[in-house]
N, C-alpha and C positions, 0 to 999 in steps of 0.2 A: 479523488473527489472529496474524501473526508477532510483532507487538509484545506481544500477550498471552502468547504462548508464551515470549518472551524474559523477561518479567517473572517468569513461573513458574520459568524455568530459572536465574535469577540466584542463587537460594539456595545453601546449602552442601551440596547433594546430591552424593553420590559420583560421579554420572554427569556432573557439571559439571566436566569435566577441562580445559577451555580457559580460561585466565585472561588478563585484560588486564594488561600490564606497567605501564600508567600509572595506572589507577584501581582495579585489583583485582577488578572484576566478573568473574564466572565464567559460562561458557556451556557448554551441552551439545554444541553443534555448532561446529566450527571455522569454518564459513561465517558463522555468526552473530557470532562473535568478530571475524572479518575485517570484517564490515559495521560493527560497533561501532567498531573501530579506525579505519576509513576515514571514516565519516560522523558519528560521535557523540562520541567520547572527546576530552578535552582542550579542551572548550568551543569546538569548531569552529563557525564561523558558517555558516548555511545558504547554499549556493552556487547554487541553481537558482531564478531568479525566475519568478513567474507573469507571463505576458504581459498580463494584464488588471488586475492590482492590485499592491500593494506586498508581497504575501506572498512569502516565499522558503523553499523546501524544502531539506532536507539532502541528499536523494538523489533522482534522477529518471532515468527512461528515457523517451524520447519516441517517439511514433509518427511515422514519416517522412511518412506521408500527411496527417495532420491536425494534428500537433503536440501532441496531448494527452499529458500526462506521468503516469507511474505510479512508485510507489516500488519495485515489484517487477517483474522481468522477466516473471514468469508472468502478471501482470495485464495487461501490455502484449500478451503473446501472445494472451490471451483477447479483448482489445479488437480486435486485428487479425483474429482468426478469426470473431468473433461480431458485433462492433459497427461497426467503422469503415466508413463509407460506406453503411451499410444503414439502411433505414427501420424504425422500430419496428413490430412486428407484433402485440404483445400489447396489448389494449385494456381500459381500465377499464370495468366495466359501469355505472358511475354518473356518469362525466364524460368529457370528451374526452381525458383523459390516455392516452398510449401509452408502451410501454416495450419495450426489446430483451430484457430478462431477467426471468424469473419472480420472482426475489428482489426486484428493484426494484419490480415491480408489487405484490407482497405488502406491501412496506414502505409504498408509496403508499396502499394500501387500509387498512392499520392506522392510519396517521397522518391521513389525510384523510376517511375514511368511517367 
């Protein structure tokens, strides 16, 4: 969602008061500009490798318990509170699939059934 919000915020809207000195992109929120400057601008190479494949992400925060990585700290917080170390409780009525979150189960139902 934040990437979508950033794309909408990049236009020349008067509220986009924070501008990047290197590329000129403008952002509504200072925190988004800082993220852009830190992880994206200037052709920076992705710095966070996936432990299972060759993929490298630009930004990551990791769970200390299981090592799973997220782009945003709030997603890590949700993972720690709701998912990490817990067994899935939501069951698909049509197959053996289980999920920890309603949104994931809904996506499964739309895509598979």
